[in-house]
C-alpha positions as CSV (number, residue, x, y, z in Angstrom):
1,M,101.6,91.7,130.8
2,G,104.1,92.3,128.3
3,L,106.2,90.3,127.1
4,E,107.3,86.8,128.8
5,F,110.1,84.2,127.8
6,E,111.0,80.6,127.6
7,H,114.1,79.9,126.7
8,R,116.8,76.3,127.4
9,S,120.2,76.0,125.6
10,S,121.7,73.6,123.2
11,E,124.0,70.7,122.3
12,S,124.2,72.0,118.7
13,P,127.9,74.3,118.4
14,W,125.4,76.4,115.8
15,I,123.4,77.3,118.3
16,E,123.5,79.9,121.4
17,R,119.4,80.2,122.2
18,V,116.4,78.6,121.2
19,W,113.6,80.6,122.9
20,R,110.3,81.2,123.0
21,S,107.5,84.0,124.3
22,R,103.7,85.3,123.6
23,S,102.9,89.2,123.8
24,L,100.5,89.9,126.2
25,G,99.2,93.7,125.9
26,T,102.4,95.5,124.0
27,T,102.9,96.7,121.3
28,T,105.9,98.1,121.8
29,M,109.2,96.2,123.8
30,T,113.5,98.1,124.5
31,S,115.4,95.2,122.3
32,V,118.6,94.7,124.0
33,A,122.3,95.1,121.8
34,R,123.2,91.2,120.9
35,S,125.8,89.6,118.5
36,Q,124.6,87.1,117.0
37,W,121.4,86.2,114.1
38,D,118.4,85.1,115.2
39,F,115.5,83.6,112.9
40,V,112.5,84.1,113.8
41,F,109.0,83.5,113.5
42,W,105.7,84.1,115.5
43,E,101.7,83.4,114.6
44,G,99.0,86.5,115.5
45,P,95.4,87.6,114.4
46,D,96.8,88.6,110.4
47,G,99.3,84.8,110.0
48,I,101.9,83.5,110.1
49,F,105.9,85.4,109.5
50,A,109.1,85.1,109.5
51,G,112.4,86.3,109.6
52,V,115.7,87.3,110.2
53,K,116.9,89.3,112.3
54,G,120.7,90.9,112.3
55,P,123.2,92.0,115.4
56,E,122.0,95.0,116.9
57,S,124.5,97.5,118.1
58,R,122.7,99.3,121.0
59,A,119.2,99.2,122.3
60,S,116.0,100.1,120.7
61,Q,112.4,100.7,120.7
62,A,110.9,98.2,118.6
63,P,107.0,97.5,117.6
64,V,106.0,94.1,119.2
65,P,102.8,92.3,117.1
66,A,100.0,91.9,119.4
67,D,98.9,89.0,120.7
68,A,100.9,86.4,119.0
69,D,102.9,83.5,119.9
70,F,106.7,83.3,118.9
71,L,110.1,81.5,118.4
72,G,114.0,82.8,118.3
73,I,116.9,80.6,117.0
74,R,119.3,82.8,117.9
75,L,122.5,81.6,115.5
76,A,125.9,81.1,117.5
77,L,128.2,83.7,116.6
78,G,129.9,83.1,113.4
79,V,127.0,80.6,112.0
80,V,125.6,83.3,109.1
81,I,123.9,82.6,106.2
82,P,125.6,82.6,103.0
83,D,122.7,85.4,101.1
84,L,123.2,87.6,104.0
85,P,125.7,89.2,104.9
86,G,126.1,90.0,108.2
87,R,127.3,93.6,107.6
88,A,124.3,94.2,106.0
89,L,122.3,92.8,108.1
90,V,123.1,94.7,111.1
91,D,120.1,96.3,113.0
92,R,117.8,95.7,110.9
93,F,115.2,92.0,110.2
94,V,114.4,90.9,106.9
95,D,111.1,89.4,106.2
96,L,110.9,85.5,105.3
97,P,108.2,84.5,103.0
98,T,106.0,82.3,104.5
99,D,102.9,79.6,102.7
100,G,101.4,78.3,105.0
101,S,103.3,76.6,107.8
102,S,106.0,77.3,105.8
103,F,108.4,79.4,104.6
104,H,111.6,80.9,102.3
105,V,114.8,80.8,102.3
106,A,117.1,81.4,98.8
107,G,114.9,79.8,97.9
108,N,114.2,76.6,99.3
109,R,110.7,75.8,101.4
110,L,111.3,74.9,105.3
111,R,108.9,74.3,107.6
112,T,108.5,75.7,110.6
113,P,110.7,75.0,113.1
114,R,108.9,73.8,117.0
115,F,110.2,75.1,120.4
116,D,111.6,71.0,120.4
117,D,112.8,70.2,117.5
118,A,115.0,73.6,116.3
119,E,118.3,71.4,116.4
120,V,116.0,69.2,112.9
121,F,115.4,72.5,111.4
122,I,119.1,73.7,111.7
123,E,121.1,70.4,110.6
124,H,118.3,70.8,107.4
125,L,119.6,74.4,106.9
126,I,123.3,72.9,107.2
127,R,122.9,70.1,105.1
128,A,121.6,72.2,101.9
129,E,124.1,74.9,102.7
130,L,122.1,77.0,103.9
131,L,124.3,78.1,107.1
132,L,128.1,78.3,107.5
133,S,130.4,78.4,109.8
134,A,132.7,80.9,109.6
135,D,136.4,80.9,111.9
136,I,136.7,84.0,113.4
137,Q,138.9,82.9,116.0
138,D,141.5,81.7,113.0
139,R,145.0,82.1,114.2
140,S,146.8,81.3,111.4
141,V,146.6,84.8,110.5
142,T,147.5,87.7,111.3
143,E,145.6,90.1,113.7
144,R,144.5,92.8,111.1
145,T,143.3,89.7,108.7
146,R,142.0,87.7,111.4
147,Q,139.4,91.3,113.0
148,R,138.8,92.1,109.4
149,R,137.3,87.7,109.1
150,Y,135.6,88.0,112.1
151,L,133.5,91.5,110.9
152,A,132.7,90.9,108.0
153,A,131.0,86.7,109.0
154,V,129.3,88.6,112.2
155,G,129.1,92.2,111.2
156,L,129.5,93.8,114.3
157,P,133.9,94.7,116.0
158,Q,134.9,92.0,118.1
159,R,135.4,94.6,120.6
160,T,131.2,95.6,120.8
161,V,130.5,92.6,121.0
162,L,133.0,91.9,124.1
163,Q,131.8,95.1,125.6
164,I,127.2,93.5,124.9
165,E,127.7,90.3,126.9
166,R,129.7,92.0,129.3
167,A,126.9,94.3,129.4
168,S,124.2,91.3,129.2
169,D,125.9,90.0,132.4
170,A,125.9,92.9,134.2
171,A,122.2,93.5,133.2
172,V,121.5,89.4,134.7
173,R,122.5,90.3,137.7
174,L,121.0,93.6,138.0
175,K,117.8,91.8,138.2
176,E,118.6,89.7,140.1
177,G,119.1,91.7,142.5
178,Q,122.0,93.0,142.6
179,Q,123.6,96.3,144.0
180,P,125.0,98.6,140.7
181,A,128.8,98.9,143.2
182,L,130.0,95.4,143.7
183,V,128.4,94.3,139.8
184,A,130.3,96.7,138.4
185,Q,133.5,96.0,140.3
186,E,132.9,92.2,139.4
187,S,132.5,92.9,135.7
188,G,135.6,95.1,134.9
189,Y,134.1,98.3,135.4
190,F,135.8,102.1,136.2
191,D,133.4,102.8,138.5
192,Q,129.5,103.1,138.5
193,P,128.9,105.9,136.0
194,H,130.9,103.7,133.4
195,L,128.6,100.5,134.2
196,A,125.5,103.2,133.2
197,R,127.0,104.8,130.3
198,S,126.8,100.7,129.0
199,L,123.3,100.0,129.9
200,R,122.0,103.1,128.6
201,R,124.0,101.4,125.1
202,F,123.5,98.1,125.4
203,I,120.9,97.1,127.3
204,G,118.1,100.1,128.0
205,P,117.1,100.7,131.5
206,T,119.6,102.2,133.8
207,A,121.0,100.0,136.5
208,T,117.6,101.3,139.9
209,E,115.2,100.3,136.9
210,L,116.6,96.6,136.0
211,G,116.8,96.4,140.2
212,Q,112.7,97.0,140.2
213,E,111.8,96.4,137.4
214,A,109.3,99.5,137.0
215,E,105.5,98.7,135.7
216,N,105.3,101.6,133.0
217,A,108.7,100.6,131.3
218,H,109.1,99.0,128.1
219,P,109.1,94.9,128.1
220,L,113.0,93.6,127.4
221,S,113.5,91.8,124.9
222,L,115.4,88.5,125.8
223,L,118.7,88.6,128.4
224,Y,120.6,85.6,129.3
225,K,123.7,84.9,131.5
226,T,126.6,84.5,128.3
227,S,130.1,84.5,129.8
228,D,129.2,80.3,129.6
229,S,127.6,80.0,126.5
230,H,129.8,78.5,123.9
231,H,130.9,81.0,120.6
232,R,132.2,79.7,117.8
């Protein structure tokens, strides 16, 4: 019961993660905070759907279509869809029109990708100039200008992005059974209450709940270590 995720990394610098999942007897989940944009495709009893999920500034409860198969392509940090401003997409989901096994974005009709060919799909978007990679680490400009460009491209301040990454890595370690005190210390939190506040804001469950994976808890959206991921 819940959500079962399979995910993989990618050699493409435009992709952070490729994932797939199936909803099994659940209609809600805890959607954890994240900094990247996701293309999301799903097929269920009511048909085939597609959309773009923007960055999430905090954990929240989200509906889950029942008995559906999902495919997601998480874009690398700084990769954007020009027609969708980053700040306008924070904490939002934008539906994309679908037509059988195809969908439409910015007036283009595209085939729905598969788990194993996400890179081909992204390359097609790049060639069609439907994706752009913003230089969010440009050191040739003032720090104030760089931070302004970062916010415009990503949708979240860099400080928030770093906080989300730290909370995600800590949550994964807690789910692996590591002790909260050790996780707090090695993750750079001042103390366990500091870790607890971060988890509540960005992940949802407490350290104890993550360690126990309580059966009555809402399933979590995709959660994985981000410390080894590449960012543009």
